[in-house]
C-alpha positions as CSV (number, residue, x, y, z in Angstrom):
1,M,17.0,-22.8,16.2
2,S,14.1,-25.1,17.3
3,G,14.8,-28.5,18.6
4,N,13.1,-30.5,15.8
5,G,16.2,-31.6,14.1
6,T,16.5,-29.1,11.3
7,D,19.8,-27.3,11.3
8,S,22.8,-26.8,9.0
9,A,24.5,-29.9,10.3
10,S,21.6,-32.3,9.6
11,T,20.7,-30.9,6.2
12,P,22.9,-32.0,3.4
13,T,25.1,-29.3,1.9
14,P,23.7,-28.5,-1.6
15,P,26.1,-28.8,-4.6
16,G,28.1,-25.6,-5.2
17,L,28.0,-24.4,-1.6
18,E,30.7,-26.6,-0.1
19,G,33.1,-24.6,2.0
20,Q,30.5,-21.9,2.7
21,P,29.3,-22.8,6.2
22,D,27.9,-19.4,7.0
23,V,25.8,-19.4,3.9
24,T,24.4,-22.9,4.4
25,K,23.7,-22.2,8.1
26,K,21.7,-19.1,7.2
27,C,19.8,-20.9,4.5
28,A,18.9,-23.8,6.9
29,E,17.6,-21.2,9.4
30,I,15.4,-19.7,6.7
31,V,14.0,-23.1,5.8
32,Q,13.3,-23.7,9.5
33,Q,11.5,-20.4,9.8
34,F,9.3,-21.4,6.8
35,R,8.6,-24.8,8.4
36,D,7.6,-23.1,11.7
37,G,5.2,-20.8,9.9
38,R,7.1,-17.7,10.8
39,I,7.6,-16.6,7.2
40,T,5.9,-17.3,3.9
41,K,7.3,-19.3,1.1
42,I,7.7,-16.2,-1.0
43,I,9.7,-14.5,1.7
44,A,11.8,-17.6,2.4
45,S,12.6,-17.9,-1.3
46,T,13.6,-14.3,-1.5
47,K,15.8,-14.5,1.5
48,I,17.6,-17.6,0.2
49,M,18.3,-15.9,-3.1
50,Q,19.6,-12.9,-1.3
51,T,21.8,-15.0,1.0
52,I,23.6,-16.9,-1.7
53,P,26.0,-14.4,-3.4
54,T,25.8,-15.7,-7.0
55,A,22.3,-17.0,-6.9
56,F,21.3,-14.8,-9.9
57,V,24.3,-15.6,-12.0
58,E,23.2,-18.1,-14.7
59,G,25.2,-21.4,-14.6
60,S,27.0,-20.5,-11.4
61,T,27.5,-22.8,-8.4
62,G,25.4,-20.3,-6.5
63,E,22.5,-20.8,-8.8
64,Q,22.7,-24.6,-8.3
65,G,22.8,-24.2,-4.5
66,A,19.8,-21.8,-4.6
67,Q,17.8,-24.3,-6.8
68,A,18.5,-27.0,-4.2
69,Y,17.2,-24.9,-1.4
70,L,14.1,-24.0,-3.4
71,E,13.4,-27.7,-3.9
72,I,13.7,-28.1,-0.1
73,L,11.1,-25.4,0.4
74,D,8.8,-27.2,-2.1
75,T,9.3,-30.5,-0.2
76,V,8.5,-28.8,3.2
77,E,5.4,-27.2,1.7
78,K,4.1,-30.6,0.5
79,Q,4.8,-32.1,3.9
80,L,2.9,-29.3,5.7
81,S,0.0,-29.7,3.3
82,A,-0.1,-33.4,3.7
83,A,0.0,-33.1,7.4
84,A,-2.9,-30.6,7.3
85,Q,-4.9,-32.9,5.0
86,R,-4.4,-35.9,7.3
87,G,-5.5,-33.8,10.3
88,S,-8.6,-32.6,8.3
89,N,-9.5,-36.2,7.3
90,S,-9.2,-37.6,10.8
91,G,-11.2,-34.7,12.3
92,A,-8.6,-34.1,15.0
93,P,-5.0,-32.7,15.0
94,R,-2.3,-35.3,15.0
95,G,0.1,-35.5,18.0
96,D,3.9,-35.4,17.6
97,G,5.4,-38.8,17.1
98,G,2.1,-40.6,16.7
99,G,2.7,-44.4,16.6
100,D,0.3,-45.1,13.7
101,E,2.0,-42.5,11.4
102,R,3.5,-44.2,8.4
103,E,3.8,-42.2,5.2
104,G,6.0,-39.1,5.6
105,S,6.7,-39.9,9.2
106,R,10.4,-39.1,8.9
107,S,10.0,-36.0,6.7
108,P,12.8,-37.1,4.3
109,S,14.9,-34.4,2.7
110,P,14.8,-33.9,-1.1
111,H,18.2,-35.7,-1.3
112,G,16.7,-39.0,-0.2
113,D,18.1,-39.3,3.4
114,N,16.0,-39.5,6.5
115,R,18.2,-37.1,8.5
116,G,20.0,-39.9,10.2
117,G,17.0,-41.2,12.2
118,H,16.1,-37.8,13.8
119,S,12.6,-37.7,15.2
120,P,10.0,-36.2,12.8
121,P,9.4,-32.5,13.0
122,R,6.3,-31.5,14.8
123,S,3.3,-30.4,12.7
124,P,2.7,-26.7,13.2
125,P,-0.3,-25.7,15.3
126,A,-3.5,-24.8,13.6
127,D,-2.8,-21.0,13.7
128,D,0.6,-21.6,12.0
129,R,-1.0,-23.8,9.4
130,R,-3.5,-21.1,8.7
131,R,-0.7,-18.6,8.3
132,Q,0.8,-20.9,5.6
133,N,-2.1,-19.9,3.4
134,G,-0.5,-16.4,3.2
135,R,2.5,-17.8,1.2
136,R,1.2,-16.0,-1.8
137,G,-0.2,-13.0,-0.1
138,R,-3.8,-14.4,-0.5
139,S,-6.6,-14.3,2.0
140,P,-8.0,-17.6,3.2
141,S,-10.6,-19.1,1.0
142,P,-14.2,-18.2,2.1
143,D,-15.3,-21.8,1.5
144,G,-13.0,-23.1,4.3
145,D,-10.1,-24.4,2.2
146,T,-7.5,-22.8,4.5
147,H,-4.4,-24.7,3.4
148,G,-5.1,-24.2,-0.3
149,S,-4.3,-27.7,-1.5
150,G,-7.8,-29.2,-1.6
151,S,-10.0,-29.7,-4.7
152,K,-11.9,-26.5,-4.1
153,R,-9.0,-24.2,-5.0
154,Q,-5.9,-25.1,-6.9
155,R,-2.6,-23.7,-5.7
156,V,-0.8,-21.3,-8.1
157,D,2.8,-22.0,-9.2
158,D,4.6,-18.8,-8.4
159,T,7.4,-19.8,-10.8
160,L,5.0,-19.3,-13.7
161,L,4.2,-15.7,-12.7
162,P,6.9,-13.6,-14.3
163,W,6.3,-10.6,-12.1
164,V,6.7,-12.7,-8.9
165,V,10.0,-14.1,-10.2
166,E,11.3,-10.7,-11.2
167,D,10.4,-9.4,-7.7
168,F,13.2,-11.5,-6.3
169,I,15.7,-9.3,-8.2
170,V,13.8,-6.0,-7.9
171,E,13.3,-6.2,-4.2
172,Q,17.0,-6.1,-3.6
173,E,17.1,-2.6,-5.2
174,L,14.3,-1.2,-2.9
175,S,15.1,0.8,0.1
176,P,14.6,-0.9,3.5
177,G,11.6,1.3,4.2
178,L,9.9,0.3,0.9
179,Q,10.6,-3.4,1.6
180,R,9.1,-3.1,5.0
181,T,6.0,-1.2,3.8
182,R,5.5,-3.8,1.0
183,L,5.7,-6.7,3.4
184,M,3.3,-5.1,5.9
185,L,0.7,-4.4,3.1
186,M,1.0,-8.1,2.0
187,E,0.3,-9.1,5.6
188,F,-2.7,-6.6,5.9
189,R,-4.2,-8.1,2.8
190,K,-4.7,-11.5,4.5
191,D,-7.4,-10.0,6.8
192,P,-7.9,-6.2,6.2
193,K,-11.1,-6.1,8.3
194,Y,-9.2,-7.5,11.3
195,V,-6.3,-5.1,10.8
196,L,-8.7,-2.1,10.6
197,G,-10.5,-3.3,13.8
198,T,-7.2,-3.3,15.7
199,I,-6.4,0.2,14.5
200,L,-9.8,1.5,15.5
201,D,-9.5,-0.1,18.9
202,S,-6.0,1.1,19.5
203,A,-5.4,3.5,22.4
204,R,-3.2,5.5,20.0
205,H,-6.0,5.8,17.4
206,V,-6.3,9.4,16.2
207,S,-9.5,11.0,15.0
208,F,-9.6,10.2,11.3
209,P,-12.3,9.2,8.8
210,E,-12.8,5.4,8.8
211,S,-12.9,5.4,5.0
212,E,-9.3,6.8,5.0
213,W,-8.1,4.3,7.6
214,T,-9.3,1.6,5.2
215,A,-7.4,3.3,2.4
216,I,-4.2,3.2,4.5
217,V,-4.7,-0.5,5.2
218,K,-5.2,-1.2,1.5
219,G,-2.2,0.8,0.4
220,Q,-4.3,3.5,-1.3
221,S,-3.9,7.2,-1.3
222,I,-5.7,9.4,1.3
223,D,-8.4,11.8,0.2
224,L,-7.4,15.0,1.9
225,N,-10.8,16.6,1.2
226,K,-12.4,13.9,3.4
227,V,-9.7,14.5,6.0
228,I,-10.3,18.2,6.3
229,S,-14.1,17.7,6.1
230,H,-13.8,15.3,9.1
231,Q,-11.6,17.9,10.9
232,F,-14.3,20.5,11.0
233,S,-17.5,18.3,10.9
234,I,-19.9,18.0,13.8
235,Q,-21.8,15.2,12.1
236,H,-21.0,11.5,12.7
237,D,-20.1,9.2,9.9
238,R,-22.8,6.5,10.2
239,R,-22.0,4.5,7.1
240,Q,-23.4,1.0,7.0
241,S,-22.7,-1.7,4.5
242,E,-24.6,-4.8,3.4
243,S,-22.9,-7.6,1.4
244,L,-24.9,-9.1,-1.4
245,G,-22.3,-11.8,-2.3
246,D,-20.0,-12.1,-5.3
247,G,-18.1,-9.1,-4.1
248,V,-21.1,-6.8,-4.3
249,Q,-21.6,-4.5,-1.3
250,L,-24.1,-1.8,-0.8
251,V,-22.9,1.2,1.3
252,F,-25.5,3.5,3.0
253,G,-25.0,6.9,4.3
254,S,-21.7,7.7,2.6
255,A,-21.5,11.5,2.1
256,A,-19.3,13.5,-0.2
257,P,-16.7,15.8,1.5
258,T,-18.3,19.1,2.7
259,K,-15.0,21.0,2.5
260,T,-12.2,20.8,0.0
261,V,-8.5,21.6,0.1
262,T,-8.1,24.8,-1.8
263,T,-5.3,26.7,0.0
264,Q,-1.9,26.2,1.5
265,S,-3.4,26.4,4.9
266,D,-6.0,23.8,4.1
267,W,-3.3,21.4,2.8
268,I,-1.0,21.8,5.9
269,T,-4.0,21.1,8.2
270,A,-5.1,18.0,6.2
271,W,-1.7,16.6,5.6
272,G,-0.8,17.0,9.3
273,K,-3.7,14.7,10.2
274,A,-2.9,12.3,7.3
275,A,0.7,12.0,8.3
276,E,-0.3,11.3,11.9
277,A,-2.5,8.4,10.8
278,L,0.1,7.0,8.5
279,L,2.7,7.0,11.2
280,L,0.4,5.0,13.5
281,V,0.4,2.2,10.9
282,F,3.8,2.7,9.4
283,P,6.1,4.2,12.0
284,H,9.2,3.6,9.9
285,R,8.0,6.2,7.3
286,R,8.5,9.3,9.5
287,R,11.5,10.6,7.6
288,E,9.7,10.0,4.2
289,L,6.6,11.8,5.3
290,D,8.5,14.7,6.9
291,S,10.5,15.1,3.7
292,Y,7.4,15.2,1.6
293,R,5.7,17.8,3.8
294,Q,8.8,20.0,3.3
295,Y,8.8,19.4,-0.4
296,I,5.2,20.5,-0.9
297,S,5.7,23.4,1.5
298,D,8.7,24.6,-0.5
299,L,6.5,24.5,-3.7
300,F,3.9,26.6,-2.0
301,A,6.5,29.1,-0.8
302,S,8.2,29.4,-4.2
303,A,5.0,30.0,-6.2
304,G,2.5,32.8,-6.3
305,E,-0.8,32.3,-4.6
306,H,-2.5,31.9,-8.0
307,V,-0.4,28.8,-8.6
308,H,-1.2,27.1,-5.3
309,E,-4.2,25.3,-6.8
310,R,-1.7,23.6,-9.2
311,V,0.5,22.6,-6.3
312,I,-2.6,20.9,-4.7
313,L,-3.3,19.2,-8.0
314,L,0.4,18.0,-8.1
315,D,0.2,16.7,-4.6
316,R,-2.9,14.6,-5.4
317,K,-1.2,13.2,-8.5
318,L,2.0,12.3,-6.7
319,R,0.2,10.6,-3.8
320,N,-1.9,8.6,-6.3
321,E,1.1,7.6,-8.3
322,V,3.1,6.4,-5.2
323,A,0.1,4.5,-3.8
324,G,-0.4,2.8,-7.1
325,R,3.2,1.4,-7.2
326,R,5.5,-0.5,-4.8
327,D,8.8,0.9,-6.0
328,L,8.3,4.6,-5.1
329,E,8.3,6.6,-1.9
330,L,6.9,10.0,-1.3
331,S,10.5,11.2,-1.0
332,S,11.5,9.9,-4.4
333,F,11.7,13.5,-5.6
334,A,14.1,12.7,-8.5
335,Q,11.2,10.8,-10.1
336,F,8.7,13.7,-9.9
337,G,10.2,16.1,-12.4
338,H,7.9,15.3,-15.3
339,W,4.8,15.6,-13.0
340,E,6.0,19.0,-11.8
341,R,6.2,20.2,-15.4
342,S,2.8,18.7,-16.2
343,F,0.9,20.4,-13.3
344,L,2.9,23.6,-12.5
345,S,3.6,24.8,-16.1
346,D,1.0,27.0,-17.8
347,H,1.2,24.6,-20.8
348,G,1.4,21.4,-18.7
349,A,-0.9,18.5,-19.8
350,G,-2.0,17.8,-16.3
351,F,-3.0,21.4,-15.5
352,L,-4.7,21.9,-18.8
353,E,-6.7,18.6,-18.4
354,S,-7.9,19.7,-14.9
355,R,-9.0,23.0,-16.3
356,Q,-10.9,21.3,-19.1
357,K,-12.7,19.0,-16.6
358,A,-13.6,22.0,-14.4
359,K,-15.4,23.6,-17.4
360,G,-17.3,20.4,-18.1
361,P,-21.1,20.1,-17.7
362,A,-22.6,20.0,-14.3
363,G,-23.4,16.7,-12.7
364,R,-20.6,14.7,-14.4
365,G,-18.7,14.2,-11.2
366,S,-15.6,16.1,-12.4
367,T,-13.7,18.2,-10.0
368,D,-11.7,21.5,-10.2
369,A,-8.2,22.0,-8.8
370,G,-9.3,22.1,-5.2
371,G,-11.6,19.1,-5.5
372,A,-14.9,21.0,-5.7
373,S,-17.7,19.7,-7.9
374,S,-17.6,21.0,-11.5
375,G,-21.3,21.8,-11.1
376,S,-20.5,24.9,-9.1
377,A,-17.8,25.9,-11.5
378,S,-20.1,25.7,-14.5
379,K,-22.6,28.0,-12.9
380,K,-20.0,30.7,-12.1
381,N,-21.1,34.3,-13.0
382,S,-18.5,36.2,-15.1
383,E,-19.2,39.4,-13.1
384,P,-16.6,40.5,-10.6
385,C,-17.5,39.5,-7.0
386,K,-18.5,42.7,-5.1
387,R,-17.7,41.2,-1.7
388,F,-14.2,40.1,-3.0
389,N,-13.5,43.6,-4.0
390,E,-14.6,44.8,-0.6
391,E,-12.3,42.2,0.9
392,R,-15.0,40.4,2.8
393,C,-16.0,37.4,0.6
394,P,-16.1,34.2,2.7
395,S,-15.8,31.9,-0.3
396,S,-12.7,30.8,-2.1
397,K,-12.4,31.7,-5.7
398,S,-13.2,28.1,-6.8
399,Q,-16.4,28.1,-4.6
400,C,-17.7,31.6,-5.2
401,R,-20.5,32.0,-7.8
402,Y,-18.8,35.2,-9.0
403,T,-15.4,35.8,-10.4
404,H,-12.6,36.9,-8.0
405,V,-11.1,39.7,-10.2
406,C,-10.7,43.4,-9.8
407,S,-13.9,45.3,-10.7
408,R,-11.9,48.2,-12.1
409,C,-9.3,46.6,-14.4
410,K,-11.0,43.2,-14.7
411,R,-7.6,41.6,-14.4
412,G,-5.5,40.0,-11.8
413,H,-6.5,38.4,-8.5
414,H,-6.5,41.5,-6.4
415,P,-9.5,43.6,-5.1
416,I,-10.2,47.1,-6.4
417,T,-8.9,48.5,-3.1
418,K,-5.4,47.3,-4.1
419,C,-5.6,48.1,-7.8
420,D,-3.1,50.6,-9.3
421,R,-4.2,50.1,-13.0
422,P,-6.5,52.2,-15.1
423,A,-10.1,51.1,-15.6
424,A,-10.7,48.6,-18.3
425,I,-12.0,50.1,-21.6
426,P,-15.4,48.7,-22.4
427,E,-15.6,46.7,-25.6
């Protein structure tokens, strides 16, 4: 504990928590961590609710005690904001124990005492006060209102946001890995450009597209097509951006992927690079990522080669789904059953929808199963590919202008050199 007078002995025991010294001591430590700027108000509130055993039981003594500590957090927040406001008005930070300090000099507790004459707690340094702005996971205001209590931006009352209140309960059900990932993403959101810069300057930084580093920092899914294109590209990504204000940004030199993931080998190569980048940022996710690699590899191994494009589609859907939520991991396989049926079944809605998009008009920006533009698919010639039948076609079946079918039986995904069927009867 710090030596500014805030501990379990000097803080009055809230009603309902008498006889629970371990609980009150832990809650007092949480309040002090918030006062020192080491944790945000949201995190402090969550920890208090988790520390008090019956905090979520309506009408219980635990609920009364939790409410008292939440009021203490509100009071501390007001004191910190007032101190920051006074420092802003005076044009210089106030020293500890200033002789001209009057209002709020003793930082009274919400129960009306003055902590028995203890010296007032020191105001947190400027960096800590700036960190207080992240209490609601929000970046500092661009107009300079860093503490969020000025007239330029009103503070939001978290208790009126149902999803924030419910998160107190839901977070207890999340795995430790999910909780850590969620907290890290909330921290990244305060200054994503700075976080990205530290990654790019890291000595452990691996070769990876900058656009996908940005996706990781923002909690978005990685585009494996861009990863594998970067792997084999000899061109430099010279993207430049120009901000026009109001959230509008022009990006110059952003190119579409030159290669797409269409085979099991492509996926393994791209995923290996993606997992390496993810582990640099989220080292605690190693078991999750290894489990997911094995899961997709097993799907490839258990299906015929003609189904591999569906496995790649399923992979893209699962990673998008997990990235769009904060209660799922890539290893939450029990939650993936309906997506497996949707993309791996011949009559699955996801697979049929992807085929329909692949047959759409050129230039609409749709993609086929492997991520290639639908423009190339719509120009495909129905004639069998001669080079495929000679086993020397360099293009995949999704990229070749001709159809990869046997020129004798006109069926199957085998060349004529391996055909054991009679020739097709002309119509």
